[in-house]
N, C-alpha and C positions, 0 to 999 in steps of 0.2 A: 212844826210837827205835822206829818201826813194826816189826812183825814181817816177816821175808822172806817173800815170797809165791812161789807156783809161777810167776807171770808174771815175777818178778825172775830166777829161775833159768833160765827159758827165754830170756830176753833176754841174760843173761850168757853162756849156752852157745851162742847164736846158732842155737836151734831154735824151732819153733813150741811154743805152750803145750800143744797136744795131744801132741806128741812128748814133751815134758818129763814130761807126766803119765804116759804110757804107759811111759817108762823107770822113773820112780819107782814104778810099781805093779807092775813086774816083768813087763809084757807082753813075750811073745817077740819080736813083730814089730817089732824095733828094730835098727838097725845097731850094729855095734861101736863106730864112731866117735861116734854119738849117745849111746850109754850112757856112753862114757868122758867126753865134754864135760859131759853133764848131772850126772853123779856128781862131777866135778871142781868144777863150779859149785855144786852143793849144799854141798859141803865148804868151798868158800872163802867162800861167803855165810853158812854157818851155818844152812841150811834144815833145819827140823824139821817133817815132815808131821803135820798135825792127827791126834791119836789117834782121835777120834771118826770122822774120815773113814777112817781105816785099817780100823776096825771095820765100818764100812758096806760097804767095798769087798769084804769077804769074802762078803757076801750079794748081790753085784750080778749082774744078768742080762746085763750088757754090751750092753744095748739101750736106745734112747731113742726117744720119740714125737716125731714132727713133724707139727703140725696146721696146715694152711694153709687160708686162707679160700675159695679157689677155684683148683683145680689148673688150670682152663683159662685162668686169668689168667697171661700170660708172666711177669709180675712175681713172683707166689708160686711159679710152677714154677722160676724161676731160684734163689729161696731155698731150695726143697726140693732142688734138685740140688746146690748148693754144701754145703748142711747134710750131705747124703748123703756127699759126697766127704770133707768134713772129718771126719765121724764115723768113716768107713771108715779114715782115717789114724790115728785114735786107737783103732782096734780095737773100734769099736762098730757094731752094726747098727741100722738105724732102721726104725720102723714108721711108714709115711706115711699120713696120714688127711686126708681132704677134707671140710671142714665145709660146703662149697657155700654160704657166707654165711648159714648157718642155726644158731641156738643150740641148737635141739633135736639136730641132726646132730652138732654139736660135742660136746654133753655125752654122746652115745652113744659117741662115740670116746674121750672122757676116761674113762669107766667101763671101756671095753675096755682102755685103757692101764694103768689102776689094776689090772685083773684079771690083765693079763700081767706085773705088776710091773716095768713100765719103770723104768729108773734115773732118767730125767729127762724133761722135756717141753719142747719148742720150740713155741710156739703163737702165732698171730695171733688174739687173742680176739674173740669175738662178743659183743655186747650190753653190759650194765653190770654183769656179775658174776653169772653163774649159779651155781647150787648146786653143779654139778660142778666149777667152777673153784675155788670156795671150799673144796671138798673136798680138791683136790690140795695147796692151801696148808696146810690143817689137817693133812693127812698128812705134811707136810714133804718132799714130792717136789721136788727141784729143778726149777725151772720158769723159763724166759725167755720174755717177750712179744717178738714181732717186729712192726714196722711199727705196731702199735696197743698202747694201754695202757688200763687201767681204774682209775678213781679209787678209792682206798681199798686197793689191793692193793700190798703191799710185795714187788714182784716185779721184778728187773732187766729192763731192756728195751733193744731195739736199735731205734731210730726214726730218722727223718730230719726235717730243718728244713723242715717244710712252709710255715711262716710265711715264712720267707726266699725260698723257691722260688716261691710264688704272688705275693709282693710284686715280685719281679723281673719276673714275667710281665705283671702289671698295668702296671708302670712301662714296660716295652718297648712295650706297645700304646698306652698313652697318648702316648709319644714320637712314635709313628707316626700320631698324629692321631685315634686312636679315643677316643670319649666314651661311647657306648653298647656296653658290653661285657657279653655274656651269660655266665652260669656254670652249667654242668650239675655240680652238687655231688653229693657222695657221701652215703650214708645218715647222718642225724644221730644214730643209734644207735651209730655208731662214732667213736672218738677222732679218726681221720684225717678222716672226713667232716665233723665239727665244726671241726676246726682249719683245713682248707683253706677252708671257707666264711667262718670268721671273718677269716682272712687276706685273702681276696678282698675282703669288705666293708670292712675296714680300709684296704686299698690303694686301693680305688675313692674312699673318702671322702677319704684323703690327697691324692690326685692330682686331685680336682675332677672326676672322671667322674661319669656319671648314677648316682644311687643309687635307681634304680626297682626295686622289689621283684619287679616282673613279670619282671625279667631274670635271675632265679634259679629254677632248676628242680632239685628234689631227686630225684636218681637213686639207684640201688642197687649201682653198681660192676658193672653187667652191660651188654652190647651193646644190649639192648633199650631200656634206660632212656636210653642215649645217643641211640638213634634218636627216642625219644618226647620227649626234652627238646630236641633240635635242632628237631624239627617245631614244638613249641610255641613256642620262642623266635623262630623265623624266621617264624612266622605271626602275630606281633604286628603291630599297626597301624604301630608304629614299631620295626622289628626291629633287633637289634644288628648292628654292623658287624665285631664280633669275638666269637669264643666261646673260652672256657677250659673244658675238661673235666677233672674231678678224678681220672680214671684212665685207663688204657690202653684198657680194654674200652668205656668210655663215648665215648672219643675215636674209636674205630673206628666206633661207632654213628653219631656226628655226621658223620664222613666219608662214611658210606654215604648219609645224606640229602642231602649236598651232591652227591654223584655222581648220585643218583636225580633230583634237581632241576636238574642241569647248572648248578650254581653254581660259578662259577670261583674257585678259591683261588690266590692271595690277593686277586686283582683285585676281587672282589665280597664276599668274607668272608675275614677272617684267622682261623685256628685255632691254639690252643695246647693241646697234649695233656700228659699226666702219665705219667711212667715212660718211659724211653727204650728201648723194645722194638726189636727188629731190624726189624720191619715198617715202623716210622716212618721208617727210613733208606732203604728201598726204594721207598716210595711216591712218586709224582711229582704235586705237588712234595713233597719230604721235609718231615717235620713238625717244627715247632718244639715243644720239650717242656720240662718241668721234670724234670730228670734226678736220680736218686739211685742208689744202689748195692746192687741186691738180692744180688749175689754176695757182697759184704763183709758184708752183713746175715746171710746163712746161715752164713758162716764164723765171725763173731763170736758168734753165738747159741750154736753148739756149743762154742766156746772158753770162753765164760762157764759153760755147763754143766759142762765138765771142771774148771773151777777150783772150782765149787761142790762137786763130788765130792770135791776135796781139802781141803774145809773153808774155803774163802775166801767171802767176801760181796762179790762184784764189783759195782761201780757201773754205772748205766745208761750207754749210749753213744747219743749223737745224732750221725748222720752228716750230711754236707753234702748239701743239694739246690740246684741251680743251673739256670739257663736256658740251653738250648742252642738258639741261633737258627738255623733253616733257611728253607726256602722257603715254608712255609705262612702266614707272617705278612708284611704289606706295608702301605704307606700306606692310610689310611682312604678309602674312596670317598665321593662326595658323599652328605650325609646324606639318607636316603630319606624323612625326614619333612619335608624342606624342598621346597615346590612348585616345579616348574619354571617358569621365565618363560613367560607367555602367548605363544603364537605369533602373529605378524602375519598377517593374512588378506590376502594380495596376489593379485591376479588374474594367473594365468600367461598369457604370450603364447599366441595361438591356435596357434602352430606347435609348441608343446612340451606341450600339455594332454594329449595321448594318449600321451605316453612312459611306459614303465613305471617304477615307483619304483626308485631305486638299491638295490643289494643291499649291506647292511651286512656287514662282516666278522664271523665267528663265532669266539669264542675258548673252545673247549670245556675242561673241566677234565680233567686226566690223573691219575686215581687208579686205575690199572690193576689193582692187586692187591687192592683192598679186597674186592671180591666173593668172591674166592678165600679171603681170610683169614676171611671171615664165614661160609663155607660149612661 
């Protein structure tokens, strides 16, 4: 029979893992009802806290580090916010650090967290395993990876099903008649960048869409690379009729290019973004996205740390990612690489030769909030 865990006690008592940990560690910020239920659950289940964990708890600083890739990215801002709320509920303070998609900046913050004796670290890791990351593992500091992973690191992680989400996006576009689908991919130095590009390539091949390498642009999860990627792809001799951008900031960059060029979405170009940030629901038309749950990511990351403080070895968690269809995707327009039929040269009657040409209706795109969001 497996040993009873803190998670078992929390479930039996009907409280969160953080609350159960707080009660069992003797933290004062718990209600009488919670203390009673947790104590009864622990007795009923025969829970015995890990002796090593109890010893470590005596030297704890009651603080954890949260290192996000880019605090300007709404996805990571939500992770940080929820992690802070969950940590506060467990009687923990957080030290928030912004790596700014830089391994060097990440490592400086890791050194700071080690110096401040943080009890644990929640981090969206940069690169392929820097010396500072290896140091926190060597020191045995409880660590949880969020959104990204690094090969060779035995660290629990909270990630999302990028493969399934991107596959749904490509299938949706192909079903709408799109065959030239562009991809603004994330940096291949990150696990998420690699996974989403592999998922895109596999799905394009599976559904028989164009496998033209010119349709892929490697960005860096920043607005500017979304702008550069959209310009590069739309300037191709045979441009795509649909774009998938692999994160929210690059999606905003692509939308900015469409607004600047008066490209009508979805009549002339369909766009699928990644991360269901609030702005994508407010833009006209609302943006079709691959959605996952940053709030749950932040909450689970702190809960896993709390369980590690109590001597457990939690398993990694993969959260669902799914397509949310909105107004930015529609049927593919006529292929722009197919030449239009030649016009017949007929001589107009003399009484209509001098009439002005007819005025064609203009259908502008309405993405009213993008400029404000990018300012």
